[in-house]
N, C-alpha and C positions, 0 to 999 in steps of 0.2 A: 490483729492479724495472726492467724493461727499458723503454727509451724507444721510443715509437712513431715509426716512420719516416714523415716527412712527404713525401708524394708531390705534387710540383708539376707540373701539366700546362703544356706550352708553348702559346703562342698558335697555333702551327701545327696543333695537334690540333683546334682549333675551326674552322679555315678549311677551305673546300671545295677549296682549291687543292692539287694534288699537286706540280706543278712548272711553271716557265716556261722555255720554250726555243723556238728557231726562230720567234721573233716571234709566239708564241701562248701562251695559258694552258691548261694541262691540268688539268682538274678530277679529283677522286678517282673519279668514276664513268666516266672515260674521255672525257668531252666536251671538245672543243677549242673555245677561244674566242679570237677575234681582236678587237682594239679599234681603232677608227678615230677619230682626232681630226678634228673638222670645224670649219671656219671659220664665221663668222657674217656676216650682212648686216643693214643698217639698213633694216628693212621699212618704217618710217614715212616714210622719205625717198624711197621709190619712188613713181612716178606710179600712178594708178588702174589703168591698163592693165598696168603692170609687176607690181603687186601681184596682179592677177587671174591673170597668167601664172605667177607663182611659186606661187600657191595651187593652180592646176591641175596644175603640174609636181609638186607635193608629193603631190597625190591620186594621180596616175599612178604616182609612185614607191612609195607604200604599196600600191597595187593590184598592182604588179609583183612584190612580195615573195611568195615561196612557202615561206618559212622564218621562224622567229621571230627577232626582233632587239629590242634594248633601247636606247632613247635615254636618255642620262644627262647631266644638267646639273650641273656641279660649281661651286659658288659658294664662294670662299675669300677671306679677308681678305688684301689685297695687302701683302706685306712689303717696305717700302721702306727698311728699315734699311741694307742695303748701299749703296743710292743716297745716303742721307744721309751715310754714312761717306765715300763718294767725294767728296761736296761739301766735307766738312771738310778732307780732304787737299788738294783743289784750292784751297781758300781759303788754306791755310797756305803753299802753294808759289807762290801768285800774287804777282807783283812789281808789277803795275799796281794802284795804289791804288783807282782807280775800279772796275775789275773786281772787286777784292777786296771792296769795299763792296757791289756788286751781288750777288755770290755769297752774302755774309752775309745780305742782305735776303731773297734767294730761299730760303735755307736756313731762315730764320725763318718765312717764309710757308708752306713745305711742312710744317714741324713743327707749326705751329698748325693747318693744315688737317687733318692726321691726328688731332690731339687733338679737334677739333670733331666729326668724323664718320669712320666707318670707310670706307676705300676698298676696294671689293670688285672681284674679278675673276671672270669666268665662263669656263669651258671646256666645250666640247660634245663628247660622245663617243657612238659607236654600238658596242655590243657585239654581235658576231655569233657564235653558237654553232653547232657541228656535232656531232651525236650520231648514231651508227649502230648502235643495239643490235641491229637486225635482221641486220646484217652479221656480228654476233658469235655467231649461233646455231650451235652445234656439237653433233654427236651424242655420245652417252655414250662410244662407242668412241674417238672423236677426242680427248676430254678425257683418257681413260686413257693413250693413247699420248703425249700431251704431257707428262704427269707424269713419264714415264720418259725423256723426251728434252728436257733443259733447253736444249740448243742450238737446237732447232727452235722452242721457245717464245720465246726471245729474238729469233730471226729473224722469227717471226710477229708479235711485238709491234712490231718496227720496220716491217714491211710494213703493218701496220694503221695505225700512226701516219702513215706517208707517204701512205697512201690517204685517210685522213681529212683530213690537212693539205691535200692537193690539192683535195679537195671544199670545204674551208673557204675556200681562196683563190679558188675559183670564185665562191662566195657574196660574198666581199669585193669582187671585181671588179664584180659586179652592183650592189652598194650604192654603190660609188664612181661607177659610171656614172650611177646615178639621182641622186646628189647633184650631179654636174656639170651635169645638166639644169636645176638651180636656181641655177647659178653659184656653187656652194659648193665650195671647195677642201677636200680631205681627204687624210690621210696615215695609213698603217698604223703603229701603234706597234711599234717593234722590241723586242727582248728587254730591253735596258737601260731603255727608256722604260716598259715594262710593269712592271718591278720597281720603278722609282721611283714610278709611279702608285699601285700597291698599298701601297707603303711609306708614302707620304704619306697615303693614305686611312686605314690602320689605325694610323698613328702621327702624328696631326696636330700634336701638341705636340713630340714628340721630333724629328721631321723638321726643325723649325726650328732646333734646336740642333745636331743631328747629321745633316748632309746625307749621303745615300747615296753611297759611293765608286763609282768606275768598276767596271763589270762584271768587267774583267780583274783587279781587285785584290780581289775578293770571294773568300773562302775557302769552298769548298763541301765539305761533308762527305758522303762516299759512304755 
């Protein structure tokens, strides 16, 4: 009696991500996505005139967009374990008795505070996609020629990527300019930051125990 072979699918098969390179995410349908991390402002502390100006700037920003975008707010429990471990080490190496006592009291206060309630942190992102399916329309004869010319296909793929990437960066510049009108600072996530972001999203528990190594240390299978 033969044993049935168990086929296990990897998580990668269920994700819509093909690869991450050149500071953008490439989806399986060829869409390029850039992610911007945006700072926050304390709206409630602004004066009435300042609040009105921010609202108007936000309206103008939305009206200026001629392409889809997605605003994402990520709320996570703040992990202060490394900070607490640092306080422990500092307390052990402290020679001043008064400072040693103050550090111990502060450590106890922070530990009790975390037990009472969860300390959350929020991060704000804007995902900007670019898809150009119309640019990829080809005649039947062109497709046949590409089948028998692998070199031209590779070259074409690279040219398509560069063209789409250039258009994507143009959209990114428009979004960053609109955000600056609201006094919001923003930064485009690089390749390493994008990998860490998606790693933390899809592995919320594992990422706490196994931080992602540096991009240069990752082993990529071709």
